[in-house]
Short mmCIF file of the C-alpha atoms (twelve columns), coordinates in Angstrom:
data_MODEL
# 
_entry.id   MODEL 
# 
loop_
_atom_site.group_PDB 
_atom_site.id 
_atom_site.type_symbol 
_atom_site.label_atom_id 
_atom_site.label_alt_id 
_atom_site.label_comp_id 
_atom_site.label_asym_id 
_atom_site.label_seq_id 
_atom_site.Cartn_x 
_atom_site.Cartn_y 
_atom_site.Cartn_z 
_atom_site.pdbx_PDB_model_num 
ATOM 1   C CA . MET A 1   31.008  18.795  25.934  1 
ATOM 2   C CA . HIS A 2   28.619  16.078  24.715  1 
ATOM 3   C CA . ALA A 3   28.323  17.356  21.143  1 
ATOM 4   C CA . GLN A 4   30.402  14.590  19.558  1 
ATOM 5   C CA . ILE A 5   28.653  11.691  21.281  1 
ATOM 6   C CA . LEU A 6   25.215  13.231  20.654  1 
ATOM 7   C CA . LYS A 7   25.996  13.588  16.971  1 
ATOM 8   C CA . HIS A 8   26.988  9.923   16.857  1 
ATOM 9   C CA . LEU A 9   23.830  8.718   18.608  1 
ATOM 10  C CA . GLN A 10  21.299  10.881  16.794  1 
ATOM 11  C CA . HIS A 11  19.940  9.769   13.438  1 
ATOM 12  C CA . ASP A 12  17.226  10.470  10.914  1 
ATOM 13  C CA . HIS A 13  13.627  9.517   11.764  1 
ATOM 14  C CA . ASP A 14  12.260  10.123  8.273   1 
ATOM 15  C CA . PHE A 15  10.644  6.941   6.948   1 
ATOM 16  C CA . ALA A 16  8.188   8.533   4.535   1 
ATOM 17  C CA . VAL A 17  8.263   7.500   0.863   1 
ATOM 18  C CA . ILE A 18  8.515   10.610  -1.334  1 
ATOM 19  C CA . ASN A 19  7.910   9.819   -5.005  1 
ATOM 20  C CA . LYS A 20  7.601   13.059  -6.963  1 
ATOM 21  C CA . LYS A 21  7.565   11.376  -10.371 1 
ATOM 22  C CA . GLY A 22  4.879   8.969   -9.232  1 
ATOM 23  C CA . GLU A 23  2.903   11.909  -7.882  1 
ATOM 24  C CA . ARG A 24  3.063   13.762  -11.206 1 
ATOM 25  C CA . ARG A 25  2.042   10.676  -13.167 1 
ATOM 26  C CA . THR A 26  -0.841  10.020  -10.755 1 
ATOM 27  C CA . ARG A 27  -2.087  13.583  -11.302 1 
ATOM 28  C CA . LEU A 28  -2.158  13.012  -15.064 1 
ATOM 29  C CA . VAL A 29  -3.915  9.668   -14.596 1 
ATOM 30  C CA . LEU A 30  -6.512  11.424  -12.417 1 
ATOM 31  C CA . VAL A 31  -7.400  13.851  -15.219 1 
ATOM 32  C CA . LEU A 32  -7.645  11.104  -17.846 1 
ATOM 33  C CA . THR A 33  -9.733  8.900   -15.566 1 
ATOM 34  C CA . PHE A 34  -12.111 11.736  -14.680 1 
ATOM 35  C CA . LEU A 35  -12.802 12.553  -18.330 1 
ATOM 36  C CA . THR A 36  -13.314 8.904   -19.255 1 
ATOM 37  C CA . MET A 37  -15.546 8.390   -16.231 1 
ATOM 38  C CA . GLY A 38  -17.929 11.112  -17.355 1 
ATOM 39  C CA . LEU A 39  -18.050 9.694   -20.876 1 
ATOM 40  C CA . GLU A 40  -18.736 6.112   -19.777 1 
ATOM 41  C CA . ILE A 41  -21.438 6.996   -17.248 1 
ATOM 42  C CA . ALA A 42  -23.252 9.141   -19.782 1 
ATOM 43  C CA . ALA A 43  -22.895 6.473   -22.482 1 
ATOM 44  C CA . GLY A 44  -23.971 3.667   -20.148 1 
ATOM 45  C CA . ILE A 45  -27.189 5.522   -19.295 1 
ATOM 46  C CA . ALA A 46  -27.837 6.515   -22.892 1 
ATOM 47  C CA . PHE A 47  -27.114 3.098   -24.429 1 
ATOM 48  C CA . GLY A 48  -28.479 0.920   -21.634 1 
ATOM 49  C CA . SER A 49  -25.272 -1.049  -20.935 1 
ATOM 50  C CA . MET A 50  -24.829 -2.252  -17.355 1 
ATOM 51  C CA . ALA A 51  -21.234 -3.333  -18.016 1 
ATOM 52  C CA . LEU A 52  -20.428 0.113   -19.407 1 
ATOM 53  C CA . LEU A 53  -22.270 1.948   -16.629 1 
ATOM 54  C CA . ALA A 54  -20.525 -0.190  -14.014 1 
ATOM 55  C CA . ASP A 55  -17.177 0.643   -15.573 1 
ATOM 56  C CA . GLY A 56  -18.032 4.346   -15.432 1 
ATOM 57  C CA . TRP A 57  -19.069 4.276   -11.775 1 
ATOM 58  C CA . HIS A 58  -16.049 2.137   -11.058 1 
ATOM 59  C CA . MET A 59  -13.917 4.900   -12.551 1 
ATOM 60  C CA . ALA A 60  -15.689 7.433   -10.322 1 
ATOM 61  C CA . THR A 61  -14.413 5.682   -7.210  1 
ATOM 62  C CA . HIS A 62  -10.964 5.514   -8.779  1 
ATOM 63  C CA . VAL A 63  -11.033 9.284   -9.226  1 
ATOM 64  C CA . ALA A 64  -11.640 9.550   -5.480  1 
ATOM 65  C CA . ALA A 65  -8.862  7.021   -4.831  1 
ATOM 66  C CA . PHE A 66  -6.385  8.947   -6.987  1 
ATOM 67  C CA . MET A 67  -7.246  12.101  -5.053  1 
ATOM 68  C CA . ILE A 68  -6.448  10.202  -1.846  1 
ATOM 69  C CA . THR A 69  -3.154  9.097   -3.383  1 
ATOM 70  C CA . LEU A 70  -2.209  12.657  -4.327  1 
ATOM 71  C CA . PHE A 71  -3.216  13.959  -0.889  1 
ATOM 72  C CA . ALA A 72  -1.041  11.329  0.808   1 
ATOM 73  C CA . TYR A 73  1.965   12.233  -1.370  1 
ATOM 74  C CA . ARG A 74  1.535   15.946  -0.763  1 
ATOM 75  C CA . TYR A 75  0.983   15.531  2.978   1 
ATOM 76  C CA . SER A 76  4.062   13.330  3.378   1 
ATOM 77  C CA . ARG A 77  6.186   15.778  1.394   1 
ATOM 78  C CA . ILE A 78  5.016   18.887  3.286   1 
ATOM 79  C CA . HIS A 79  5.352   17.273  6.721   1 
ATOM 80  C CA . ALA A 80  8.550   15.326  6.057   1 
ATOM 81  C CA . ASN A 81  10.391  17.324  8.750   1 
ATOM 82  C CA . ASP A 82  7.448   17.772  11.110  1 
ATOM 83  C CA . GLN A 83  8.731   16.874  14.583  1 
ATOM 84  C CA . THR A 84  5.209   16.255  15.921  1 
ATOM 85  C CA . PHE A 85  5.379   12.808  14.279  1 
ATOM 86  C CA . ALA A 86  7.238   10.190  16.317  1 
ATOM 87  C CA . PHE A 87  8.771   8.617   13.201  1 
ATOM 88  C CA . SER A 88  7.859   11.077  10.417  1 
ATOM 89  C CA . PRO A 89  4.634   10.784  8.377   1 
ATOM 90  C CA . GLY A 90  5.854   7.452   7.004   1 
ATOM 91  C CA . LYS A 91  2.468   5.793   7.415   1 
ATOM 92  C CA . VAL A 92  0.465   8.413   5.531   1 
ATOM 93  C CA . GLY A 93  1.134   6.736   2.183   1 
ATOM 94  C CA . VAL A 94  0.171   3.387   3.692   1 
ATOM 95  C CA . LEU A 95  -3.038  4.956   5.011   1 
ATOM 96  C CA . GLY A 96  -3.753  6.232   1.495   1 
ATOM 97  C CA . GLY A 97  -3.290  2.715   0.144   1 
ATOM 98  C CA . PHE A 98  -5.622  1.289   2.796   1 
ATOM 99  C CA . ALA A 99  -8.290  3.897   2.049   1 
ATOM 100 C CA . SER A 100 -8.029  3.079   -1.648  1 
ATOM 101 C CA . SER A 101 -8.441  -0.630  -0.923  1 
ATOM 102 C CA . VAL A 102 -11.658 0.162   0.935   1 
ATOM 103 C CA . ALA A 103 -12.832 2.199   -2.070  1 
ATOM 104 C CA . LEU A 104 -12.088 -0.773  -4.336  1 
ATOM 105 C CA . GLY A 105 -14.214 -3.011  -2.146  1 
ATOM 106 C CA . ILE A 106 -17.115 -0.550  -2.084  1 
ATOM 107 C CA . VAL A 107 -17.239 -0.147  -5.840  1 
ATOM 108 C CA . ALA A 108 -17.140 -3.925  -6.267  1 
ATOM 109 C CA . LEU A 109 -20.187 -4.274  -4.035  1 
ATOM 110 C CA . MET A 110 -21.950 -1.517  -5.995  1 
ATOM 111 C CA . MET A 111 -21.195 -3.360  -9.230  1 
ATOM 112 C CA . MET A 112 -22.589 -6.618  -7.858  1 
ATOM 113 C CA . ILE A 113 -25.809 -5.004  -6.646  1 
ATOM 114 C CA . GLU A 114 -26.427 -3.150  -9.898  1 
ATOM 115 C CA . SER A 115 -25.584 -6.223  -11.978 1 
ATOM 116 C CA . GLY A 116 -27.969 -8.320  -9.901  1 
ATOM 117 C CA . GLU A 117 -30.766 -5.833  -10.568 1 
ATOM 118 C CA . ARG A 118 -30.056 -5.990  -14.300 1 
ATOM 119 C CA . LEU A 119 -30.222 -9.779  -14.198 1 
ATOM 120 C CA . LEU A 120 -33.713 -9.541  -12.731 1 
ATOM 121 C CA . LYS A 121 -34.798 -6.646  -14.950 1 
ATOM 122 C CA . PRO A 122 -32.961 -6.739  -18.322 1 
ATOM 123 C CA . THR A 123 -32.852 -3.533  -20.363 1 
ATOM 124 C CA . ALA A 124 -32.256 -2.862  -24.047 1 
ATOM 125 C CA . ILE A 125 -28.620 -2.194  -24.987 1 
ATOM 126 C CA . HIS A 126 -27.258 -0.120  -27.900 1 
ATOM 127 C CA . PHE A 127 -24.349 -2.460  -28.586 1 
ATOM 128 C CA . ASP A 128 -22.430 -0.567  -31.285 1 
ATOM 129 C CA . GLU A 129 -22.221 2.693   -29.357 1 
ATOM 130 C CA . ALA A 130 -21.499 0.934   -26.059 1 
ATOM 131 C CA . ILE A 131 -18.680 -1.160  -27.554 1 
ATOM 132 C CA . MET A 132 -17.074 1.944   -29.020 1 
ATOM 133 C CA . VAL A 133 -17.118 3.784   -25.696 1 
ATOM 134 C CA . ALA A 134 -15.866 0.721   -23.798 1 
ATOM 135 C CA . GLY A 135 -12.992 0.392   -26.278 1 
ATOM 136 C CA . PHE A 136 -12.068 4.017   -25.710 1 
ATOM 137 C CA . GLY A 137 -12.174 3.422   -21.952 1 
ATOM 138 C CA . LEU A 138 -9.824  0.468   -22.289 1 
ATOM 139 C CA . LEU A 139 -7.387  2.570   -24.340 1 
ATOM 140 C CA . VAL A 140 -7.302  5.178   -21.595 1 
ATOM 141 C CA . ASN A 141 -6.804  2.445   -18.979 1 
ATOM 142 C CA . VAL A 142 -3.799  1.062   -20.875 1 
ATOM 143 C CA . ILE A 143 -2.257  4.540   -21.149 1 
ATOM 144 C CA . CYS A 144 -2.762  5.125   -17.414 1 
ATOM 145 C CA . ALA A 145 -1.284  1.728   -16.556 1 
ATOM 146 C CA . LEU A 146 1.819   2.494   -18.617 1 
ATOM 147 C CA . LEU A 147 2.159   5.873   -16.914 1 
ATOM 148 C CA . LEU A 148 2.142   4.293   -13.457 1 
ATOM 149 C CA . LYS A 149 3.861   0.981   -14.166 1 
ATOM 150 C CA . ASP A 150 7.475   2.201   -14.326 1 
ATOM 151 C CA . HIS A 151 7.102   4.200   -11.146 1 
ATOM 152 C CA . HIS A 152 5.220   1.432   -9.382  1 
ATOM 153 C CA . HIS A 153 8.161   -0.910  -9.986  1 
ATOM 154 C CA . GLY A 154 10.965  1.678   -10.059 1 
ATOM 155 C CA . HIS A 155 12.882  3.810   -7.607  1 
ATOM 156 C CA . SER A 156 11.342  6.635   -5.622  1 
ATOM 157 C CA . ASP A 157 12.945  10.037  -5.132  1 
ATOM 158 C CA . HIS A 158 13.402  9.382   -1.444  1 
ATOM 159 C CA . ASP A 159 14.722  5.844   -1.572  1 
ATOM 160 C CA . HIS A 160 15.314  4.358   1.873   1 
ATOM 161 C CA . ASP A 161 17.153  1.174   0.920   1 
ATOM 162 C CA . HIS A 162 14.683  -0.126  -1.672  1 
ATOM 163 C CA . SER A 163 11.642  1.502   -0.041  1 
ATOM 164 C CA . HIS A 164 10.117  1.840   -3.523  1 
ATOM 165 C CA . HIS A 165 8.968   -1.752  -3.155  1 
ATOM 166 C CA . HIS A 166 6.722   -0.567  -0.320  1 
ATOM 167 C CA . ASP A 167 5.074   2.482   -1.886  1 
ATOM 168 C CA . HIS A 168 1.600   1.230   -1.019  1 
ATOM 169 C CA . ASN A 169 0.149   4.576   -2.045  1 
ATOM 170 C CA . LEU A 170 1.295   4.168   -5.663  1 
ATOM 171 C CA . LYS A 171 0.571   0.452   -5.633  1 
ATOM 172 C CA . ALA A 172 -3.052  1.263   -4.746  1 
ATOM 173 C CA . ALA A 173 -3.303  3.716   -7.655  1 
ATOM 174 C CA . TYR A 174 -1.854  1.088   -9.995  1 
ATOM 175 C CA . ALA A 175 -4.358  -1.497  -8.713  1 
ATOM 176 C CA . HIS A 176 -7.218  0.912   -9.443  1 
ATOM 177 C CA . VAL A 177 -6.001  1.361   -13.020 1 
ATOM 178 C CA . LEU A 178 -5.739  -2.393  -13.516 1 
ATOM 179 C CA . ALA A 179 -9.244  -2.832  -12.119 1 
ATOM 180 C CA . ASP A 180 -10.486 -0.223  -14.604 1 
ATOM 181 C CA . ALA A 181 -8.820  -2.098  -17.453 1 
ATOM 182 C CA . LEU A 182 -10.356 -5.377  -16.309 1 
ATOM 183 C CA . THR A 183 -13.898 -4.002  -16.193 1 
ATOM 184 C CA . SER A 184 -13.407 -2.423  -19.638 1 
ATOM 185 C CA . ILE A 185 -12.281 -5.760  -21.090 1 
ATOM 186 C CA . LEU A 186 -15.201 -7.596  -19.499 1 
ATOM 187 C CA . ALA A 187 -17.615 -4.945  -20.783 1 
ATOM 188 C CA . ILE A 188 -16.293 -5.337  -24.345 1 
ATOM 189 C CA . ILE A 189 -16.592 -9.140  -24.142 1 
ATOM 190 C CA . ALA A 190 -20.147 -8.937  -22.800 1 
ATOM 191 C CA . LEU A 191 -21.275 -6.341  -25.341 1 
ATOM 192 C CA . THR A 192 -19.712 -8.186  -28.271 1 
ATOM 193 C CA . ALA A 193 -21.332 -11.475 -27.235 1 
ATOM 194 C CA . GLY A 194 -24.650 -9.721  -26.776 1 
ATOM 195 C CA . LYS A 195 -24.475 -8.143  -30.222 1 
ATOM 196 C CA . TYR A 196 -23.460 -11.202 -32.253 1 
ATOM 197 C CA . TYR A 197 -24.926 -14.086 -30.224 1 
ATOM 198 C CA . ASN A 198 -27.819 -12.342 -28.489 1 
ATOM 199 C CA . TRP A 199 -26.322 -13.157 -25.102 1 
ATOM 200 C CA . GLY A 200 -27.711 -10.065 -23.392 1 
ATOM 201 C CA . MET A 201 -27.544 -11.694 -19.948 1 
ATOM 202 C CA . LEU A 202 -23.763 -11.864 -20.250 1 
ATOM 203 C CA . ASP A 203 -23.574 -8.090  -19.700 1 
ATOM 204 C CA . PRO A 204 -24.624 -8.139  -16.005 1 
ATOM 205 C CA . VAL A 205 -22.853 -11.480 -15.478 1 
ATOM 206 C CA . MET A 206 -19.567 -9.870  -16.536 1 
ATOM 207 C CA . GLY A 207 -20.318 -7.070  -14.071 1 
ATOM 208 C CA . ILE A 208 -20.480 -9.658  -11.274 1 
ATOM 209 C CA . VAL A 209 -17.300 -11.424 -12.447 1 
ATOM 210 C CA . GLY A 210 -15.414 -8.131  -12.517 1 
ATOM 211 C CA . ALA A 211 -16.700 -7.272  -9.045  1 
ATOM 212 C CA . LEU A 212 -15.425 -10.563 -7.618  1 
ATOM 213 C CA . VAL A 213 -11.956 -10.022 -9.094  1 
ATOM 214 C CA . ILE A 214 -11.838 -6.460  -7.752  1 
ATOM 215 C CA . ILE A 215 -12.878 -7.661  -4.287  1 
ATOM 216 C CA . ARG A 216 -9.896  -10.000 -4.390  1 
ATOM 217 C CA . TRP A 217 -7.531  -7.133  -5.263  1 
ATOM 218 C CA . SER A 218 -9.068  -5.028  -2.511  1 
ATOM 219 C CA . TYR A 219 -8.483  -7.781  0.036   1 
ATOM 220 C CA . VAL A 220 -4.839  -8.265  -0.979  1 
ATOM 221 C CA . LEU A 221 -4.091  -4.543  -0.753  1 
ATOM 222 C CA . MET A 222 -5.893  -4.247  2.584   1 
ATOM 223 C CA . ARG A 223 -3.927  -7.213  3.926   1 
ATOM 224 C CA . GLU A 224 -0.640  -5.511  2.952   1 
ATOM 225 C CA . THR A 225 -1.424  -2.095  4.426   1 
ATOM 226 C CA . SER A 226 -3.392  -2.809  7.608   1 
ATOM 227 C CA . PRO A 227 -0.495  -4.467  9.528   1 
ATOM 228 C CA . VAL A 228 1.577   -1.295  9.137   1 
ATOM 229 C CA . LEU A 229 -1.255  0.892   10.427  1 
ATOM 230 C CA . VAL A 230 -1.862  -1.195  13.550  1 
ATOM 231 C CA . ASP A 231 1.856   -1.547  14.391  1 
ATOM 232 C CA . GLU A 232 1.904   -5.266  13.757  1 
ATOM 233 C CA . SER A 233 5.143   -6.863  14.862  1 
ATOM 234 C CA . ILE A 234 7.625   -8.688  12.699  1 
ATOM 235 C CA . ALA A 235 7.076   -12.388 11.920  1 
ATOM 236 C CA . LEU A 236 7.973   -14.800 14.732  1 
ATOM 237 C CA . GLN A 237 10.766  -16.366 12.700  1 
ATOM 238 C CA . TYR A 238 12.545  -13.003 12.531  1 
ATOM 239 C CA . LYS A 239 11.986  -12.340 16.223  1 
ATOM 240 C CA . LYS A 240 13.750  -15.627 16.817  1 
ATOM 241 C CA . VAL A 241 16.664  -14.554 14.613  1 
ATOM 242 C CA . ILE A 242 16.993  -11.249 16.502  1 
ATOM 243 C CA . THR A 243 16.906  -13.063 19.836  1 
ATOM 244 C CA . GLU A 244 19.586  -15.506 18.667  1 
ATOM 245 C CA . HIS A 245 21.822  -12.641 17.493  1 
ATOM 246 C CA . ILE A 246 21.777  -11.214 21.016  1 
ATOM 247 C CA . GLU A 247 21.716  -14.371 23.158  1 
ATOM 248 C CA . ASN A 248 24.388  -16.271 21.223  1 
ATOM 249 C CA . ASP A 249 26.845  -13.583 22.296  1 
ATOM 250 C CA . ALA A 250 28.220  -14.198 25.816  1 
ATOM 251 C CA . ASP A 251 25.563  -14.975 28.446  1 
ATOM 252 C CA . ASN A 252 23.049  -12.365 27.299  1 
ATOM 253 C CA . ARG A 253 19.358  -13.027 27.846  1 
ATOM 254 C CA . ILE A 254 16.525  -10.882 26.470  1 
ATOM 255 C CA . SER A 255 13.939  -10.005 29.115  1 
ATOM 256 C CA . ASP A 256 11.717  -7.833  26.924  1 
ATOM 257 C CA . LEU A 257 11.409  -7.386  23.152  1 
ATOM 258 C CA . HIS A 258 9.104   -5.047  21.232  1 
ATOM 259 C CA . ILE A 259 9.186   -4.634  17.436  1 
ATOM 260 C CA . TRP A 260 6.768   -2.576  15.356  1 
ATOM 261 C CA . ARG A 261 6.526   -1.028  11.918  1 
ATOM 262 C CA . VAL A 262 7.293   2.686   11.640  1 
ATOM 263 C CA . GLY A 263 6.971   2.935   7.858   1 
ATOM 264 C CA . PRO A 264 7.254   0.934   4.638   1 
ATOM 265 C CA . GLY A 265 10.249  -1.364  4.982   1 
ATOM 266 C CA . HIS A 266 11.256  -0.049  8.413   1 
ATOM 267 C CA . PHE A 267 10.923  -1.515  11.909  1 
ATOM 268 C CA . ALA A 268 11.700  -0.025  15.305  1 
ATOM 269 C CA . VAL A 269 12.820  -2.281  18.149  1 
ATOM 270 C CA . ILE A 270 13.167  -1.916  21.927  1 
ATOM 271 C CA . ILE A 271 15.224  -4.606  23.636  1 
ATOM 272 C CA . SER A 272 15.811  -5.088  27.342  1 
ATOM 273 C CA . LEU A 273 18.553  -7.597  28.079  1 
ATOM 274 C CA . VAL A 274 20.359  -9.077  31.061  1 
ATOM 275 C CA . SER A 275 24.041  -10.048 31.251  1 
ATOM 276 C CA . HIS A 276 26.715  -10.827 33.815  1 
ATOM 277 C CA . THR A 277 29.246  -9.115  31.552  1 
ATOM 278 C CA . PRO A 278 27.340  -6.162  30.098  1 
ATOM 279 C CA . LYS A 279 28.752  -3.982  27.364  1 
ATOM 280 C CA . ALA A 280 27.787  -0.584  25.977  1 
ATOM 281 C CA . PRO A 281 24.424  -0.495  24.132  1 
ATOM 282 C CA . SER A 282 26.268  0.329   20.902  1 
ATOM 283 C CA . TYR A 283 27.869  -3.122  21.061  1 
ATOM 284 C CA . TYR A 284 24.473  -4.855  20.933  1 
ATOM 285 C CA . LYS A 285 23.298  -2.540  18.186  1 
ATOM 286 C CA . ASP A 286 26.243  -3.677  16.094  1 
ATOM 287 C CA . LEU A 287 25.062  -7.273  16.507  1 
ATOM 288 C CA . LEU A 288 21.830  -6.306  14.683  1 
ATOM 289 C CA . LYS A 289 23.153  -3.823  12.130  1 
ATOM 290 C CA . ASN A 290 23.082  -6.301  9.234   1 
ATOM 291 C CA . PHE A 291 19.661  -7.735  10.022  1 
ATOM 292 C CA . ARG A 292 17.298  -8.000  7.035   1 
ATOM 293 C CA . THR A 293 14.151  -9.981  6.344   1 
ATOM 294 C CA . PHE A 294 14.153  -12.601 3.604   1 
ATOM 295 C CA . ASP A 295 13.379  -10.056 0.851   1 
ATOM 296 C CA . GLY A 296 16.405  -7.972  1.813   1 
ATOM 297 C CA . VAL A 297 14.201  -4.893  2.211   1 
ATOM 298 C CA . ASN A 298 12.774  -4.710  5.743   1 
ATOM 299 C CA . LYS A 299 15.306  -3.746  8.354   1 
ATOM 300 C CA . LEU A 300 15.655  -2.501  11.923  1 
ATOM 301 C CA . SER A 301 15.886  1.245   11.350  1 
ATOM 302 C CA . HIS A 302 15.532  2.422   14.951  1 
ATOM 303 C CA . ILE A 303 17.074  0.370   17.772  1 
ATOM 304 C CA . THR A 304 16.785  1.126   21.500  1 
ATOM 305 C CA . ILE A 305 18.733  -1.061  23.937  1 
ATOM 306 C CA . GLU A 306 18.376  -1.348  27.725  1 
ATOM 307 C CA . VAL A 307 21.228  -3.255  29.402  1 
ATOM 308 C CA . ASN A 308 20.810  -4.769  32.876  1 
ATOM 309 C CA . GLN A 309 23.712  -6.265  34.845  1 
ATOM 310 C CA . CYS A 310 23.281  -9.269  37.117  1 
ATOM 311 C CA . LEU A 311 24.947  -8.573  40.484  1 
ATOM 312 C CA . GLY A 312 24.750  -11.325 43.014  1 
ATOM 313 C CA . GLY A 313 21.149  -12.414 43.285  1 
ATOM 314 C CA . GLY A 314 19.662  -9.625  41.210  1 
ATOM 315 C CA . CYS A 315 20.152  -7.301  38.298  1 
ATOM 316 C CA . SER A 316 20.483  -3.551  38.006  1 
ATOM 317 C CA . SER A 317 19.778  -1.240  35.073  1 
ATOM 318 C CA . LEU A 318 23.059  -0.231  33.510  1 
ATOM 319 C CA . ASP A 319 22.244  2.063   30.630  1 
ATOM 320 C CA . LEU A 320 19.683  3.301   28.184  1 
ATOM 321 C CA . ASP A 321 20.590  4.184   24.633  1 
ATOM 322 C CA . ASN A 322 18.323  5.486   21.878  1 
# 
């Protein structure tokens, strides 16, 4: 009896970003990074280069971060239709990005501490061998960056209206690769200057410079992912726009408004409104159907409306629609 109306009201709750190509490329980057990590750590110890050793240990944390990235992709894919999630595992990829940003921050602090120790207690450096290994590390970093770049900026396999722009999981992996490339470049600069100009102190100094840049990247990525994880609401300017869409129609007044993120690029909203001339909840949903944030990506993907009618001196609840 209610089959037709139920079919009309029900809709998909899957807000997870599934990026199979990005997942495959990340797996390849993991293998390349792991092999280069082992080479640079061994070479840094053998040749006495702090910049090279820092780059190797930096890569070690990136290996862990890439494993987090792959786990998040796999988990989201396996549990895409798991009904135990209120709005699908859409935040798992964001959680992976947040965890990776924490890893970036930790390795930066490790680099600063180790570099500081080398400033106080300089060690002999085998420049030729260290430069060769650092150059190889940079080559691997460039290859990895190219592998991830197209998928970081391109479409995902499960594209929810440009949701590829919000694949924080892949963005974190890409940031780790760029951080690797940066530390490799700084290591080469420091080692070359030390070899030809006897500026041995530049080696640990470059370690500190690289750490500061990586801390900055870590902060930016953490700032992008944490609001999604804590259900931060939409910006006040957009709340105002939503309110105006509803209240500029007839004599409607919003009594309660809740908006929160359910996944990359997707918001859920619960609105309770009051009107002397109430209409069906679907009418008010239509008023918001074209809502987008300034980037054209974020949208209201799940709207729940409560309509209350004013009768005489009070109001009564008219309907609930999900």
